[in-house]
LOLUM-164692 format. One record per residue (C-alpha): x, y, z; residue number from 0. Coordinates in nm, 3 decimals, padded with zeros to 5 digits. Layout:
% LOLUM-164692
<node <X Y Z> NUM>
...
***
This chain:
% LOLUM-164692
<node <11.034 07.996 07.411> 0>
<node <10.967 08.370 07.406> 1>
<node <11.111 08.651 07.616> 2>
<node <10.936 08.981 07.685> 3>
<node <11.128 09.266 07.843> 4>
<node <10.966 09.499 08.097> 5>
<node <11.145 09.832 08.133> 6>
<node <11.078 10.039 08.446> 7>
<node <11.213 10.351 08.608> 8>
<node <11.439 10.147 08.836> 9>
<node <11.563 09.905 08.572> 10>
<node <11.383 09.617 08.411> 11>
<node <11.337 09.244 08.401> 12>
<node <11.262 08.956 08.167> 13>
<node <10.947 08.748 08.134> 14>
<node <11.045 08.408 07.997> 15>
<node <10.755 08.213 07.842> 16>
<node <10.777 07.849 07.740> 17>
<node <10.783 07.493 07.865> 18>
<node <11.032 07.336 08.108> 19>
<node <11.193 07.673 08.178> 20>
<node <11.272 07.641 08.552> 21>
<node <11.598 07.478 08.435> 22>
<node <11.705 07.823 08.310> 23>
<node <11.717 07.970 08.659> 24>
<node <12.091 07.938 08.733> 25>
<node <12.173 08.156 08.432> 26>
<node <11.858 08.370 08.416> 27>
<node <11.835 08.483 08.779> 28>
<node <11.992 08.831 08.790> 29>
<node <12.058 08.828 09.168> 30>
<node <12.261 08.589 09.380> 31>
<node <12.082 08.540 09.713> 32>
<node <12.207 08.314 09.989> 33>
<node <11.856 08.224 10.105> 34>
<node <11.514 08.204 09.940> 35>
<node <11.168 08.198 10.095> 36>
<node <10.954 08.010 09.843> 37>
<node <10.581 08.082 09.887> 38>
<node <10.328 07.849 09.726> 39>
<node <09.987 07.699 09.803> 40>
<node <09.875 07.347 09.877> 41>
<node <09.722 07.300 09.530> 42>
<node <10.033 07.404 09.338> 43>
<node <10.329 07.295 09.548> 44>
<node <10.277 06.917 09.505> 45>
<node <10.291 06.960 09.126> 46>
<node <10.572 07.211 09.078> 47>
<node <10.732 07.284 09.415> 48>
<node <11.014 07.032 09.413> 49>
<node <11.114 07.127 09.060> 50>
<node <11.144 07.494 09.148> 51>
<node <11.327 07.415 09.474> 52>
<node <11.585 07.213 09.276> 53>
<node <11.622 07.488 09.017> 54>
<node <11.668 07.756 09.281> 55>
<node <11.914 07.542 09.476> 56>
<node <12.115 07.490 09.157> 57>
<node <12.164 07.868 09.153> 58>
<node <12.326 07.845 09.497> 59>
<node <12.087 07.952 09.775> 60>
<node <11.925 07.758 10.056> 61>
<node <11.550 07.736 09.991> 62>
<node <11.280 07.748 10.261> 63>
<node <10.934 07.651 10.124> 64>
<node <10.623 07.792 10.291> 65>
<node <10.286 07.655 10.176> 66>
<node <09.964 07.849 10.237> 67>
<node <09.601 07.754 10.186> 68>
<node <09.469 07.825 09.836> 69>
<node <09.228 08.111 09.771> 70>
<node <09.171 08.476 09.859> 71>
<node <09.137 08.388 10.228> 72>
<node <09.518 08.362 10.242> 73>
<node <09.572 08.712 10.103> 74>
<node <09.564 08.882 10.443> 75>
<node <09.791 09.069 10.681> 76>
<node <09.774 08.773 10.921> 77>
<node <09.922 08.536 10.662> 78>
<node <10.176 08.801 10.561> 79>
<node <10.286 08.822 10.926> 80>
<node <10.334 08.445 10.935> 81>
<node <10.554 08.477 10.626> 82>
<node <10.761 08.753 10.790> 83>
<node <10.819 08.515 11.083> 84>
<node <10.922 08.235 10.848> 85>
<node <11.162 08.469 10.667> 86>
<node <11.319 08.581 10.995> 87>
<node <11.352 08.225 11.122> 88>
<node <11.516 08.126 10.791> 89>
<node <11.765 08.412 10.829> 90>
<node <11.667 08.612 10.519> 91>
<node <11.836 08.949 10.493> 92>
<node <11.820 09.233 10.241> 93>
<node <12.036 09.045 09.992> 94>
<node <11.801 08.750 09.976> 95>
<node <11.494 08.657 09.770> 96>
<node <11.124 08.584 09.807> 97>
<node <10.984 08.359 09.531> 98>
<node <10.618 08.310 09.441> 99>
<node <10.501 07.981 09.289> 100>
<node <10.130 07.990 09.218> 101>
<node <09.848 08.205 09.092> 102>
<node <09.751 08.563 09.155> 103>
<node <09.684 08.519 09.527> 104>
<node <10.027 08.369 09.596> 105>
<node <10.199 08.624 09.372> 106>
<node <10.027 08.921 09.533> 107>
<node <10.088 08.788 09.884> 108>
<node <10.452 08.691 09.835> 109>
<node <10.520 09.015 09.648> 110>
<node <10.369 09.220 09.931> 111>
<node <10.594 09.038 10.177> 112>
<node <10.897 09.097 09.952> 113>
<node <10.811 09.467 09.921> 114>
<node <10.782 09.520 10.297> 115>
<node <11.021 09.271 10.459> 116>
<node <11.324 09.472 10.574> 117>
<node <11.188 09.752 10.350> 118>
<node <11.223 09.543 10.037> 119>
<node <11.399 09.232 09.911> 120>
<node <11.425 09.081 09.564> 121>
<node <11.121 08.902 09.427> 122>
<node <11.082 08.618 09.174> 123>
<node <10.751 08.529 09.006> 124>
<node <10.679 08.177 08.881> 125>
<node <10.309 08.204 08.788> 126>
<node <10.117 07.880 08.740> 127>
<node <09.773 08.008 08.633> 128>
<node <09.667 08.172 08.309> 129>
<node <09.545 08.479 08.496> 130>
<node <09.880 08.524 08.669> 131>
<node <10.087 08.461 08.355> 132>
<node <09.903 08.721 08.148> 133>
<node <09.835 08.978 08.417> 134>
<node <09.902 08.968 08.790> 135>
<node <10.263 08.841 08.773> 136>
<node <10.360 09.129 08.543> 137>
<node <10.392 09.491 08.649> 138>
<node <10.483 09.487 09.016> 139>
<node <10.145 09.552 09.181> 140>
<node <10.144 09.353 09.506> 141>
<node <09.886 09.359 09.784> 142>
<node <09.674 09.190 10.045> 143>
<node <09.302 09.232 10.094> 144>
<node <09.108 09.416 10.363> 145>
<node <08.761 09.302 10.472> 146>
<node <08.622 09.621 10.318> 147>
<node <08.789 09.582 09.979> 148>
<node <09.030 09.397 09.755> 149>
<node <09.400 09.488 09.729> 150>
<node <09.362 09.795 09.951> 151>
<node <09.691 09.735 10.135> 152>
<node <09.980 09.709 09.894> 153>
<node <10.279 09.848 09.711> 154>
<node <10.455 09.863 09.377> 155>
<node <10.745 09.616 09.382> 156>
<node <10.876 09.482 09.053> 157>
<node <11.005 09.125 09.029> 158>
<node <11.361 09.057 08.916> 159>
<node <11.241 08.778 08.685> 160>
<node <10.917 08.613 08.573> 161>
<node <10.918 08.248 08.464> 162>
<node <10.590 08.157 08.294> 163>
<node <10.598 07.784 08.232> 164>
<node <10.308 07.698 08.000> 165>
<node <10.322 07.338 08.116> 166>
<node <10.185 07.445 08.453> 167>
<node <09.855 07.542 08.289> 168>
<node <09.783 07.175 08.215> 169>
<node <09.705 07.118 08.584> 170>
<node <09.449 07.400 08.599> 171>
<node <09.083 07.306 08.648> 172>
<node <08.872 07.422 08.351> 173>
<node <08.699 07.684 08.565> 174>
<node <09.033 07.840 08.662> 175>
<node <09.152 07.845 08.302> 176>
<node <08.830 08.011 08.186> 177>
<node <08.860 08.268 08.465> 178>
<node <09.210 08.352 08.341> 179>
<node <09.075 08.387 07.989> 180>
<node <08.874 08.685 08.112> 181>
<node <09.195 08.880 08.174> 182>
<node <09.311 08.782 07.826> 183>
<node <08.992 08.923 07.672> 184>
<node <09.048 09.240 07.873> 185>
<node <09.364 09.319 07.678> 186>
<node <09.189 09.285 07.344> 187>
<node <08.872 09.467 07.448> 188>
<node <09.045 09.762 07.618> 189>
<node <09.383 09.794 07.446> 190>
<node <09.417 09.618 07.109> 191>
<node <09.156 09.553 06.843> 192>
<node <09.400 09.336 06.641> 193>
<node <09.449 09.114 06.946> 194>
<node <09.072 09.099 07.000> 195>
<node <09.036 08.985 06.639> 196>
<node <09.307 08.722 06.695> 197>
<node <09.109 08.586 06.991> 198>
<node <08.788 08.581 06.789> 199>
<node <08.960 08.384 06.513> 200>
<node <09.151 08.146 06.741> 201>
<node <08.910 08.101 07.030> 202>
<node <08.882 07.722 07.005> 203>
<node <09.259 07.678 06.997> 204>
<node <09.299 07.918 07.288> 205>
<node <09.042 07.739 07.505> 206>
<node <09.197 07.403 07.413> 207>
<node <09.539 07.540 07.524> 208>
<node <09.693 07.476 07.183> 209>
<node <10.067 07.534 07.228> 210>
<node <10.112 07.779 06.942> 211>
<node <09.802 07.985 07.024> 212>
<node <09.865 07.983 07.398> 213>
<node <10.226 08.100 07.364> 214>
<node <10.114 08.385 07.136> 215>
<node <09.834 08.483 07.373> 216>
<node <10.054 08.493 07.684> 217>
<node <10.336 08.679 07.507> 218>
<node <10.099 08.935 07.352> 219>
<node <09.931 09.010 07.684> 220>
<node <10.271 09.052 07.848> 221>
<node <10.389 09.287 07.571> 222>
<node <10.076 09.500 07.598> 223>
<node <10.109 09.525 07.974> 224>
<node <10.485 09.581 07.960> 225>
<node <10.433 09.881 07.732> 226>
<node <10.187 10.040 07.972> 227>
<node <10.399 09.965 08.279> 228>
<node <10.702 10.126 08.113> 229>
<node <10.501 10.444 08.053> 230>
<node <10.305 10.450 08.379> 231>
<node <10.461 10.222 08.640> 232>
<node <10.264 10.357 08.938> 233>
<node <09.923 10.395 08.777> 234>
<node <09.919 10.774 08.757> 235>
<node <09.723 10.766 08.433> 236>
<node <09.724 10.518 08.144> 237>
<node <09.781 10.209 08.358> 238>
<node <09.433 10.255 08.506> 239>
<node <09.298 10.124 08.173> 240>
<node <09.413 09.778 08.284> 241>
<node <09.137 09.796 08.543> 242>
<node <08.869 09.755 08.275> 243>
<node <08.605 09.535 08.438> 244>
<node <08.766 09.559 08.780> 245>
<node <08.562 09.842 08.934> 246>
<node <08.238 09.645 08.960> 247>
<node <08.428 09.315 08.948> 248>
<node <08.615 09.393 09.270> 249>
<node <08.291 09.524 09.424> 250>
<node <08.115 09.197 09.347> 251>
<node <08.403 08.997 09.495> 252>
<node <08.408 09.202 09.815> 253>
<node <08.028 09.199 09.853> 254>
<node <08.028 08.819 09.834> 255>
<node <08.320 08.775 10.076> 256>
<node <08.552 08.648 09.799> 257>
<node <08.362 08.318 09.816> 258>
<node <08.131 08.316 09.510> 259>
<node <08.334 08.446 09.214> 260>
<node <08.684 08.357 09.106> 261>
<node <08.864 08.685 09.034> 262>
<node <08.851 08.637 08.657> 263>
<node <08.482 08.548 08.673> 264>
<node <08.407 08.872 08.857> 265>
<node <08.616 09.069 08.606> 266>
<node <08.427 08.908 08.317> 267>
<node <08.096 09.020 08.463> 268>
<node <08.249 09.361 08.538> 269>
<node <08.358 09.401 08.174> 270>
<node <08.011 09.309 08.050> 271>
<node <07.853 09.558 08.291> 272>
<node <08.104 09.827 08.188> 273>
<node <08.014 09.762 07.823> 274>
<node <07.644 09.806 07.901> 275>
<node <07.714 10.122 08.101> 276>
<node <07.915 10.262 07.809> 277>
<node <07.636 10.183 07.565> 278>
<node <07.372 10.340 07.789> 279>
<node <07.590 10.646 07.850> 280>
<node <07.627 10.695 07.475> 281>
<node <08.006 10.656 07.463> 282>
<node <08.006 10.315 07.288> 283>
<node <07.818 10.248 06.960> 284>
<node <07.568 09.964 06.972> 285>
<node <07.745 09.746 06.715> 286>
<node <08.073 09.776 06.905> 287>
<node <07.894 09.684 07.228> 288>
<node <07.743 09.380 07.059> 289>
<node <08.086 09.265 06.943> 290>
<node <08.238 09.295 07.291> 291>
<node <07.942 09.125 07.457> 292>
<node <07.965 08.838 07.209> 293>
<node <08.328 08.773 07.300> 294>
<node <08.259 08.809 07.671> 295>
<node <07.965 08.573 07.638> 296>
<node <08.203 08.298 07.527> 297>
<node <08.348 08.304 07.878> 298>
<node <08.021 08.180 08.026> 299>
<node <07.932 08.477 08.246> 300>
<node <07.830 08.381 08.597> 301>
<node <07.475 08.465 08.708> 302>
<node <07.444 08.665 09.032> 303>
<node <07.433 08.483 09.365> 304>
<node <07.087 08.461 09.521> 305>
<node <06.994 08.747 09.751> 306>
<node <07.273 08.989 09.661> 307>
<node <07.140 09.344 09.630> 308>
<node <07.289 09.642 09.448> 309>
<node <07.314 09.851 09.766> 310>
<node <07.556 09.602 09.919> 311>
<node <07.771 09.595 09.604> 312>
<node <07.769 09.973 09.555> 313>
<node <07.865 10.030 09.917> 314>
<node <08.200 09.862 09.851> 315>
<node <08.275 10.116 09.576> 316>
<node <08.343 10.372 09.849> 317>
<node <08.670 10.189 09.907> 318>
<node <08.770 10.159 09.540> 319>
<node <09.134 10.265 09.499> 320>
<node <09.060 10.462 09.183> 321>
<node <08.812 10.704 09.344> 322>
<node <08.912 11.067 09.310> 323>
<node <08.753 11.363 09.481> 324>
<node <08.480 11.139 09.617> 325>
<node <08.370 11.038 09.266> 326>
<node <08.369 10.687 09.131> 327>
<node <08.598 10.615 08.836> 328>
<node <08.492 10.375 08.561> 329>
<node <08.701 10.230 08.279> 330>
<node <08.466 10.207 07.982> 331>
<node <08.514 10.093 07.623> 332>
<node <08.458 10.356 07.355> 333>
<node <08.517 10.106 07.072> 334>
<node <08.655 09.755 07.044> 335>
<node <09.021 09.777 07.146> 336>
<node <09.002 10.117 07.316> 337>
<node <08.894 10.216 07.666> 338>
<node <08.892 10.550 07.849> 339>
<node <08.847 10.674 08.203> 340>
<node <08.513 10.826 08.305> 341>
<node <08.363 10.949 08.630> 342>
<node <08.023 11.065 08.758> 343>
<node <07.842 10.761 08.615> 344>
<node <07.725 10.610 08.944> 345>
<node <07.355 10.637 08.857> 346>
<node <07.399 10.458 08.524> 347>
<node <07.617 10.196 08.689> 348>
<node <07.357 10.141 08.960> 349>
<node <07.082 10.082 08.702> 350>
<node <07.285 09.832 08.502> 351>
<node <07.405 09.653 08.817> 352>
<node <07.047 09.624 08.944> 353>
<node <06.945 09.464 08.614> 354>
<node <07.222 09.203 08.647> 355>
<node <07.147 09.126 09.013> 356>
<node <06.776 09.107 08.937> 357>
<node <06.832 08.851 08.663> 358>
<node <06.696 09.090 08.399> 359>
<node <06.989 09.060 08.161> 360>
<node <06.897 08.775 07.932> 361>
<node <07.073 08.580 07.661> 362>
<node <07.323 08.783 07.465> 363>
<node <07.383 09.041 07.735> 364>
***
């Protein structure tokens, strides 16, 4: 078991990483609610719901489970309103807790409800996907989607505790695990060359979910993100680097109605496109680009869906949260393990995107 501490301007919290760790809740939970609204989805709850309900109940509160449909289609204001109603009917007040059991969708949705219900109640994360354990469950960014863009309606609301049970990853379909691996690669490619090298050397163990490698991967990602969150909790500067691959990744998701790509798959393509943009713009040496593309290629990058055109994708960039002064903002690698923020690269991005959508990026891209 490993514990990573996240320090923020309003306090901090622990991320506990290991197996069979829900049993730690009675001692680890830093708040003492009377009632809990437990949000999960219909894929996850049958596997892990009863165990978390028992662990929460052992800490004292009454627990009200609420199960949503899996997938981005549940990350909406309409579903959030249904959760507000459930919380009110269960009698939750400002001293109570919302808990998220699931992947990034459930965590973002439940966290948004926790941030806005009665102007904010305590929030517990129990992430069950690789993507959530290494990224979305850490850092307090919570949101729902809008038809025009991903995560456009949201808040910053830090959890009081994160319980990352590695055993939950055993129930993930291979596609979901590989999608989560994209967020893992992001940390190495954009923030830490030593971690990128660790992934290169231990890729087979990582993809096989070897206990030792997996625990090190999850803990390292959490430490890297915790450091950035401590320095830039509300994404005023450095935290934007965590969006490497997300600018065009989110655009691809929105342009396809969140129905073609898993989030991590879109981010993987977005990172590859950002690497090509950086190389074409002259900010990333060719050998460094080749190294990053080789690692990203191990993820099995998704080809574009038939009929999708660059105009449709680029139109969604108008609603990108990172835009400033009407200019698009791109997170681009300048070497393996280091990314920077650039703007005014729309024309280069459009050319590279058109090559991907036109199927003109061949083997090794």
